[in-house]
C-alpha positions as CSV (number, residue, x, y, z in Angstrom):
1,M,-12.4,-13.3,12.6
2,D,-9.9,-11.7,14.3
3,K,-6.2,-11.4,13.6
4,K,-5.3,-15.0,15.0
5,E,-7.7,-16.5,13.9
6,L,-7.2,-15.4,10.3
7,R,-3.8,-16.0,10.3
8,R,-4.6,-19.9,11.0
9,Y,-7.4,-19.8,8.4
10,I,-4.8,-19.0,5.9
11,R,-2.3,-21.2,6.9
12,E,-5.0,-23.9,6.7
13,Q,-6.1,-22.9,3.5
14,K,-2.1,-23.0,2.0
15,R,-2.2,-26.7,3.0
16,H,-4.7,-27.2,0.5
17,F,-2.1,-26.8,-2.4
18,T,1.1,-28.3,-3.5
19,P,4.1,-26.7,-3.5
20,Q,4.0,-27.0,-7.5
21,Q,0.5,-25.4,-7.3
22,L,1.6,-22.7,-5.4
23,G,4.5,-22.1,-7.8
24,E,2.3,-22.0,-10.7
25,M,0.1,-19.4,-9.4
26,S,2.9,-17.7,-8.6
27,L,3.9,-17.2,-12.1
28,G,0.1,-15.5,-13.1
29,I,0.8,-13.3,-9.9
30,M,4.1,-12.4,-11.1
31,S,3.5,-11.7,-14.5
32,L,1.1,-9.4,-13.1
33,L,3.2,-7.9,-11.1
34,L,5.8,-7.6,-13.9
35,S,3.4,-5.9,-16.5
36,N,1.8,-3.5,-13.4
37,S,2.5,0.3,-14.4
38,H,4.0,1.5,-11.5
39,I,6.5,-1.2,-11.6
40,Q,7.2,-0.4,-15.3
41,K,7.6,3.3,-14.3
42,A,9.6,3.0,-11.1
43,D,13.4,3.1,-10.9
44,T,14.1,0.8,-8.1
45,I,11.8,-1.7,-6.5
46,L,11.5,-3.0,-3.0
47,M,10.6,-6.9,-3.2
48,Y,10.9,-9.4,-0.7
49,H,12.7,-12.9,-1.1
50,S,9.8,-15.5,-0.5
51,L,9.4,-18.1,1.6
52,P,8.3,-21.8,0.7
53,D,4.8,-20.1,1.8
54,E,4.5,-17.3,-0.1
55,V,4.2,-15.6,-4.0
56,D,7.2,-17.1,-5.3
57,T,9.4,-13.8,-6.1
58,H,12.6,-15.5,-6.8
59,S,13.3,-15.1,-10.5
60,A,10.8,-11.9,-10.6
61,L,13.9,-10.7,-8.8
62,D,16.3,-11.4,-11.8
63,Q,13.6,-10.4,-14.3
64,L,13.4,-7.2,-12.8
65,L,17.2,-6.8,-12.8
66,A,17.2,-7.5,-16.3
67,M,14.5,-5.0,-17.0
68,G,16.9,-2.6,-15.9
69,K,15.4,-1.8,-12.5
70,K,17.5,-1.6,-9.3
71,V,16.2,-4.1,-6.4
72,L,16.5,-3.8,-3.0
73,L,15.3,-6.4,-0.3
74,P,14.8,-6.3,3.5
75,K,17.1,-7.8,6.0
76,V,15.7,-8.6,9.5
77,V,18.1,-7.0,11.6
78,S,16.3,-7.4,15.1
79,E,13.1,-8.2,17.1
80,T,11.7,-5.3,15.4
81,E,13.5,-4.0,12.7
82,M,14.4,-4.4,9.1
83,T,17.1,-2.5,6.9
84,I,17.2,-2.8,3.3
85,H,20.0,-3.9,1.0
86,E,20.8,-3.7,-2.7
87,Y,19.9,-7.2,-4.8
88,T,22.8,-7.8,-7.5
89,G,21.4,-11.3,-8.0
90,Q,21.0,-14.9,-6.3
91,D,25.1,-15.0,-4.7
92,S,24.2,-11.7,-3.0
93,L,21.9,-13.6,-0.6
94,Q,22.9,-15.7,2.5
95,P,20.6,-17.9,4.7
96,S,20.1,-15.3,7.7
97,E,19.4,-16.1,11.9
98,P,17.1,-17.5,13.2
99,Y,14.5,-17.9,10.4
100,G,17.0,-18.9,7.2
101,I,15.5,-16.7,5.4
102,L,17.9,-16.1,1.9
103,E,19.1,-12.2,2.9
104,P,21.1,-9.6,1.2
105,T,24.9,-9.6,1.9
106,T,25.3,-6.1,0.3
107,P,25.7,-2.9,2.6
108,E,22.7,-1.1,4.2
109,L,20.7,2.1,2.1
110,S,18.3,4.3,3.2
111,I,15.6,5.2,1.2
112,V,13.9,7.0,3.5
113,N,14.3,10.3,2.0
114,C,15.4,8.7,-1.4
115,Q,14.3,10.4,-4.7
116,L,14.4,7.7,-7.0
117,S,10.7,6.6,-8.2
118,I,10.3,3.4,-5.8
119,V,7.7,0.8,-5.7
120,I,7.4,-1.7,-2.9
121,V,6.1,-4.9,-3.2
122,V,4.9,-6.5,0.2
123,P,3.9,-9.8,1.3
124,G,0.8,-10.5,3.2
125,M,-0.8,-13.2,5.3
126,A,-4.1,-12.0,3.8
127,F,-5.7,-8.7,2.3
128,D,-8.3,-7.2,1.9
129,R,-9.5,-5.2,-1.5
130,Q,-9.5,-1.8,0.5
131,G,-5.6,-2.1,1.1
132,H,-5.5,-4.1,4.4
133,R,-2.7,-6.1,5.3
134,L,-2.1,-9.1,7.3
135,G,1.1,-10.0,7.9
136,R,2.9,-12.4,10.3
137,G,2.6,-10.7,13.4
138,K,5.7,-9.2,14.0
139,G,5.0,-5.5,12.7
140,Y,8.6,-5.0,10.6
141,Y,6.5,-4.2,7.4
142,D,3.8,-1.7,9.4
143,R,6.8,0.1,11.2
144,F,8.9,0.3,8.2
145,L,6.6,1.6,6.0
146,S,5.1,3.7,8.3
147,R,8.6,5.9,8.2
148,I,7.9,5.9,4.1
149,P,4.3,7.0,3.2
150,N,4.6,8.5,0.0
151,I,5.8,5.0,-1.6
152,Y,3.6,2.8,-3.7
153,K,2.6,0.4,-2.2
154,I,1.7,-3.3,-4.1
155,G,0.5,-6.2,-1.8
156,V,0.4,-9.7,-3.8
157,C,-1.3,-12.6,-2.5
158,F,-2.8,-15.8,-3.8
159,P,-6.1,-15.8,-4.4
160,F,-7.9,-17.7,-1.3
161,Q,-5.5,-14.7,0.6
162,L,-7.5,-12.1,-0.8
163,I,-10.8,-11.9,1.2
164,D,-13.6,-9.6,2.3
165,N,-12.4,-7.8,5.2
166,V,-9.0,-7.8,6.9
167,P,-8.7,-7.0,10.6
168,S,-7.0,-3.3,10.9
169,E,-5.6,-1.4,13.8
170,P,-4.4,2.4,13.4
171,T,-1.0,0.9,12.8
172,D,-1.5,-1.2,10.2
173,I,-0.1,0.5,7.0
174,L,-2.4,0.0,4.1
175,V,-1.1,-1.0,0.2
176,D,-2.3,1.3,-2.5
177,E,-3.0,-1.9,-4.7
178,V,-3.5,-5.4,-4.6
179,L,-2.8,-7.8,-7.2
180,S,-3.4,-11.7,-7.3
181,D,-4.1,-14.0,-10.1
182,I,-8.0,-14.6,-10.0
183,R,-9.3,-15.9,-13.3
């Protein structure tokens, strides 16, 4: 299966679940994430503000703040780039154009040469156990992650998104760990 076919397959799998079922699965995945030793040790967590069909990160963002973590979110600024901004709570978000994704309104930060202990939580359409990740096809995360290769990367996904083999290219950046609530 090539990347395009795999994206189509995963979208079809998502349709088998109600938003409530995806939300329930998200709770287990976020519980694994919040108790993860890398998350526990990190000063700063770069997350994502989830779309309705992604592992729901909304409550975890606030839980991380309550744990004393600095929380960062990406913001899409062009067809090829995203910037990083601090998340200070739901009131620091507003819908973006053209996707309507809630994004931060706080000033841009640079983490490229940052000395803080940072973990990045990465969304994806699919992951495999070797750390290969299939994104939505725009390459935002691969371009961004290539600039910060030494930061620990955790992929999160629903159980049906964890597959045996994700097709990859040399420009694809692997994650260090994949969390999915498989019981």
